[in-house]
Each structure stands twice: as C-alpha cells, then as structure tokens.
C-alpha positions as CSV (number, residue, x, y, z in Angstrom):
1,M,-13.8,82.4,11.3
2,L,-17.5,83.2,11.5
3,E,-18.4,86.0,9.2
4,E,-21.5,87.7,7.8
5,M,-20.5,87.6,4.1
6,K,-22.1,89.8,1.6
7,V,-23.9,88.2,-1.4
8,K,-22.6,89.6,-4.6
9,K,-24.2,87.2,-7.0
10,N,-26.5,84.2,-6.7
11,E,-27.7,83.1,-10.2
12,P,-29.0,79.9,-11.8
13,L,-26.7,78.1,-14.2
14,G,-29.2,75.4,-15.3
15,E,-29.7,71.8,-14.3
16,H,-30.6,73.0,-10.8
17,L,-27.1,74.5,-10.4
18,Y,-26.4,77.9,-8.9
19,H,-23.4,80.3,-9.0
20,L,-22.9,82.1,-5.6
21,V,-20.3,84.8,-5.0
22,L,-19.6,86.0,-1.5
23,K,-17.5,88.9,-0.3
24,G,-15.6,88.9,3.0
25,A,-12.4,88.3,4.8
26,I,-12.7,84.5,4.5
27,A,-11.5,84.9,0.9
28,Q,-8.1,86.0,2.2
29,E,-7.6,82.8,4.1
30,A,-9.2,80.2,1.8
31,Q,-7.2,77.5,0.1
32,P,-8.1,75.1,-2.7
33,G,-10.0,72.1,-1.4
34,Q,-11.5,73.8,1.7
35,F,-15.1,74.6,2.1
36,V,-17.5,76.9,3.9
37,H,-20.4,76.1,6.2
38,V,-23.3,78.3,5.3
39,Q,-26.4,79.2,7.3
40,V,-29.2,79.0,4.7
41,S,-32.0,80.5,6.8
42,K,-32.3,83.4,9.3
43,S,-34.4,81.1,11.5
44,Y,-33.5,77.7,13.1
45,D,-35.4,75.9,10.5
46,P,-33.5,74.2,9.0
47,L,-31.2,74.1,12.0
48,L,-28.0,72.8,10.4
49,R,-25.7,74.8,8.1
50,R,-24.8,73.4,4.6
51,P,-21.2,72.6,3.7
52,L,-20.3,74.0,0.3
53,S,-17.1,73.6,-1.6
54,I,-15.1,76.7,-2.5
55,A,-14.7,76.8,-6.3
56,R,-12.9,80.0,-6.8
57,I,-10.8,82.2,-4.6
58,S,-10.1,85.9,-5.2
59,P,-8.2,87.2,-2.2
60,E,-7.5,90.6,-3.8
61,E,-11.2,91.2,-4.3
62,Q,-12.1,89.4,-1.1
63,E,-14.4,87.1,-2.9
64,I,-15.1,83.4,-3.0
65,T,-17.3,81.6,-5.5
66,V,-19.5,78.7,-4.5
67,L,-21.2,76.5,-7.1
68,Y,-24.0,74.4,-5.7
69,R,-26.7,72.1,-6.8
70,V,-30.3,72.4,-5.3
71,Q,-30.8,69.0,-3.7
72,G,-33.1,69.7,-0.8
73,R,-34.9,72.3,1.3
74,G,-31.7,73.9,2.6
75,T,-30.1,74.6,-0.8
76,A,-33.6,75.6,-2.1
77,L,-33.7,78.3,0.6
78,L,-30.2,79.4,-0.4
79,T,-31.3,80.3,-3.9
80,E,-33.5,83.0,-2.3
81,S,-30.5,85.0,-1.0
82,M,-30.4,88.2,-3.1
83,P,-27.4,90.4,-4.0
84,G,-26.7,92.8,-1.2
85,S,-28.0,90.5,1.5
86,R,-25.7,88.7,4.0
87,L,-25.2,85.1,4.9
88,S,-23.6,83.7,8.1
89,V,-20.6,81.7,6.9
90,L,-18.2,79.6,8.9
91,G,-14.9,79.1,7.1
92,P,-12.6,78.4,5.6
93,V,-13.0,74.8,6.9
94,G,-10.9,71.7,6.6
95,R,-7.7,70.5,5.0
96,G,-7.2,71.4,1.3
97,F,-5.2,70.1,-1.6
98,R,-1.4,70.3,-2.0
99,I,-0.6,72.5,-5.0
100,P,2.0,71.0,-7.3
101,A,4.9,73.3,-8.2
102,A,5.8,71.7,-11.5
103,G,4.9,68.8,-13.9
104,E,1.4,67.8,-14.7
105,L,-1.8,67.6,-12.6
106,W,-4.5,65.2,-13.5
107,L,-8.0,65.9,-12.1
108,V,-10.8,63.4,-12.0
109,A,-14.3,64.6,-11.4
110,G,-17.7,63.0,-11.2
111,G,-20.6,65.3,-11.7
112,I,-20.5,68.3,-9.3
113,G,-17.2,66.9,-8.0
114,S,-15.6,69.3,-10.4
115,F,-16.5,72.3,-8.2
116,P,-13.8,71.9,-5.5
117,L,-11.2,71.0,-8.1
118,Y,-11.5,74.3,-10.0
119,A,-9.6,76.4,-7.4
120,L,-6.8,73.8,-7.4
121,A,-6.6,73.9,-11.1
122,A,-6.4,77.7,-11.1
123,A,-3.7,77.7,-8.4
124,A,-1.7,75.1,-10.4
125,R,-2.0,77.0,-13.7
126,E,-0.6,80.1,-11.9
127,R,2.5,78.1,-11.3
128,G,2.8,77.0,-14.9
129,V,1.6,73.4,-14.2
130,K,-0.2,71.6,-17.1
131,V,-3.7,70.5,-16.0
132,R,-5.9,67.8,-17.4
133,L,-9.5,67.3,-16.3
134,F,-11.2,63.9,-16.7
135,W,-14.9,64.8,-16.1
136,G,-17.9,62.6,-16.1
137,G,-21.4,63.8,-16.2
138,E,-25.0,63.0,-17.1
139,N,-24.9,64.7,-20.5
140,A,-23.5,67.6,-22.5
141,A,-26.0,70.0,-21.1
142,F,-25.0,69.3,-17.5
143,L,-21.3,69.8,-18.3
144,A,-22.0,73.1,-20.0
145,A,-24.1,74.3,-17.1
146,A,-21.5,73.2,-14.6
147,G,-18.8,75.3,-16.1
148,L,-17.1,73.5,-19.0
149,E,-16.3,76.8,-20.8
150,S,-14.7,78.2,-17.7
151,W,-12.4,75.2,-17.5
152,Q,-11.4,75.6,-21.1
153,E,-10.8,79.3,-20.6
154,L,-8.4,78.4,-17.8
155,G,-6.3,76.5,-20.2
156,V,-7.2,73.1,-18.9
157,E,-7.3,70.1,-21.3
158,V,-10.8,68.5,-20.7
159,Q,-11.4,64.8,-21.3
160,P,-15.2,64.4,-20.9
161,A,-17.4,61.4,-20.6
162,T,-21.2,61.4,-20.6
163,M,-23.7,58.6,-19.8
164,D,-25.7,59.3,-23.0
165,G,-22.6,59.9,-25.2
166,S,-23.7,63.5,-26.0
167,L,-20.2,64.7,-25.3
168,G,-16.9,62.8,-25.3
169,H,-16.7,59.2,-24.2
170,L,-19.9,57.2,-23.9
171,G,-19.7,55.7,-20.4
172,L,-17.7,56.1,-17.2
173,I,-14.9,58.6,-16.7
174,T,-12.8,55.9,-15.1
175,E,-12.7,54.2,-18.5
176,V,-11.2,57.3,-20.0
177,L,-8.7,57.6,-17.2
178,A,-7.7,53.9,-17.7
179,Q,-6.8,54.7,-21.3
180,H,-4.6,57.6,-20.4
181,L,-2.9,55.7,-17.5
182,S,-2.1,52.9,-19.9
183,K,-0.5,55.4,-22.3
184,L,1.4,57.0,-19.4
185,K,2.8,53.6,-18.5
186,E,3.9,53.0,-22.1
187,D,5.7,56.4,-21.9
188,N,7.6,55.0,-18.9
189,F,5.3,57.1,-16.6
190,Q,7.9,59.5,-15.3
191,K,9.5,61.2,-18.3
192,P,12.8,63.0,-17.6
193,G,12.0,66.1,-15.5
194,L,8.3,65.4,-15.5
195,T,6.1,64.4,-12.5
196,V,2.4,63.7,-12.6
197,T,0.1,63.9,-9.6
198,A,-3.6,63.5,-9.4
199,A,-6.6,64.8,-7.4
200,A,-10.2,63.6,-7.5
201,C,-13.7,64.4,-6.2
202,G,-17.0,62.7,-6.8
203,P,-19.2,59.8,-5.7
204,N,-17.4,57.3,-3.4
205,G,-17.7,54.5,-5.9
206,M,-15.9,56.5,-8.5
207,L,-13.2,57.6,-6.0
208,K,-12.6,54.0,-5.0
209,A,-12.1,53.0,-8.6
210,V,-9.8,56.0,-9.3
211,A,-7.7,55.3,-6.1
212,A,-7.2,51.7,-7.3
213,Q,-6.3,52.8,-10.8
214,C,-3.8,55.4,-9.6
215,A,-2.3,53.1,-7.0
216,A,-1.7,50.5,-9.7
217,A,0.0,53.1,-12.0
218,G,2.1,54.6,-9.1
219,L,0.3,57.9,-9.5
220,P,0.1,60.0,-6.3
221,L,-3.5,60.8,-5.6
222,E,-5.5,63.1,-3.3
223,V,-9.2,62.7,-2.9
224,S,-11.9,65.2,-1.6
225,L,-14.6,63.3,0.2
226,E,-18.2,64.3,0.3
227,E,-20.1,63.5,3.6
228,R,-23.1,64.9,5.4
229,M,-22.0,67.2,8.2
230,G,-23.5,68.7,11.3
231,C,-21.1,71.0,13.0
232,A,-18.1,71.1,10.5
233,V,-15.7,71.6,13.4
234,G,-15.1,68.0,14.5
235,A,-17.5,67.9,17.5
236,C,-20.5,66.0,16.4
237,L,-18.8,63.0,14.7
238,G,-21.4,63.1,12.0
239,C,-18.9,62.8,9.1
240,V,-16.5,60.2,10.1
241,T,-14.7,57.9,7.6
242,T,-12.2,55.1,8.0
243,V,-8.6,55.7,7.2
244,R,-5.3,53.7,7.5
245,D,-2.1,55.4,8.5
246,Q,1.4,54.6,7.0
247,E,2.0,52.0,9.7
248,G,-1.2,50.2,8.7
249,S,-3.3,51.1,11.8
250,V,-7.0,51.8,11.1
251,R,-8.8,54.7,12.7
252,R,-11.8,56.9,12.3
253,A,-11.2,60.3,10.8
254,K,-13.4,63.4,10.7
255,V,-14.0,64.5,7.1
256,C,-14.7,68.1,8.2
257,K,-11.5,68.5,10.3
258,D,-9.0,65.9,9.1
259,G,-10.2,66.3,5.5
260,P,-12.1,66.8,3.3
261,V,-8.9,66.0,1.4
262,F,-7.1,62.8,2.1
263,R,-4.4,60.8,0.3
264,G,-6.0,58.2,-1.9
265,E,-4.1,55.3,-0.3
266,E,-5.2,56.2,3.3
267,V,-8.9,55.9,2.7
268,V,-10.5,52.5,3.6
269,W,-13.2,52.6,0.9
270,D,-15.2,49.7,2.3
271,G,-14.8,50.7,6.0
272,D,-18.0,50.8,8.1
C-alpha cells in the first residue's frame, strides 16, 4: 500500500546511524525481512525513493522502526524529517523470512545487515526459539550505536567480531561462524529434537562465504540481498540478481519482488 505515515521519532544513534519510527497501517501488514520504499523529499529531487529495511514491527501500536545509515544525499534529507511530519511510504514490499517454530536460529550479520534481522529475531523469540547472532562490524562503537544492547535485551546470544579487535573476535565474522559450525558438526549437528536454521544479511562477499559454509554443514540458510532499487515493484528491472531453481535452471530474479529474501543455495553469487 501507499501511505502517508506519521513520523514519531527520527533520532541519531551515532556513526551516521538513525532511528526512525513511523506510524500507520503498513505496520499491520509488515513481516520480518520486508522493507519500505520511502520518499525522502517533497519535491522530485531526488526522484527515486529509498528502500529501507524494517527492523521492528509493532502492529498493535501501528508502528514500524527503520534503522538507516546516512550514505548519500537521499538519506541525508531523510534525517530532516521531524516528529509529527509525514512521509510517503510504499510498503510492505518484498518476500520476507520464514519464522522457525522451534529449535535454534542462527543469524549472521555484516555491519548494518543486522537491521532486517532484528524483526526476525523478535518473532522467533516470541515462539520460544533460541537465537544466536554472529555480528561483524568496524569496531565496538559501531556495534553499540547499531543496537547491540537491544539485541541483548531481546535475549539473543551475540557473538561479535570487529576489524580492530575492540569487541569480540579480531577479524571476520565468518571465522567465528566457522568455529561454531565445526562444534555443531562435532555434536552430530542435529541433536535429538533440535533443528538449527540460519539467516544472513550483509555485503555480498560475506553472504557468499556464509552460504558456502552453511551448505557444507547442511544448515538451511536464507539470505536478504541488498541491491539498489528504482521502483521496488518489479517494473524497472534495476535490482535483478541471478538465481538457480531446484531443477538447476538459471534465471534472473527481481530482488524487490522475488526477494529480498532468497534461499542461500538458489543465489548464483558470481552471476552477471
């Protein structure tokens, strides 16, 4: 739906990150993994809307939370939206995550890739699912600004990695994931009555590595892809990616309409 959503909050978090809360009927339809397409200016400059992941969903209060990083002129303009003002929002858009009903859910995030995973974690925790987050970032300050405390308050076990070693593992989050997958294999992977699934979001290089790791371990994985978008309704073909179906046929898929969530094994990571 296309809705003029009311801005309840739009506050800086640090590290060029912002916390935006919008009120409207879209919140009653939104699912974890979906996104909204936001008009950042009342004029036609810039012309295109900005796709922003939905981090939190509160259907009872008719609110969605969007966490975003200022990366250009469009998101810089978005920071000027004051509480009480309204933004033209198209949403909820796309195919979201499957929410596990039991077992464990492992989440792998690179940088702000944690944002679309939070709503999934919250939904899984409501079902009693144990959630672990493997989260890689620049440094401890970034992870704190991007919501580390909120994850811990949700009851999620966080395994961090930072490039400077200021928090958790020094290095890549895929190295931490490899250690836990190895232990999972030693534990015979599927314990009696326990199933483990995974979801990931972040840079394509990280997602490619995570998909390979999970495939080797037999861990079912869903990935949320990040692509530049024009229309967000599948018309402009600006966000296509290459996928392979279960029969092995290769085709082009629209991230906005067919995704942004895909099965890890269906994405052709080196497709052009």
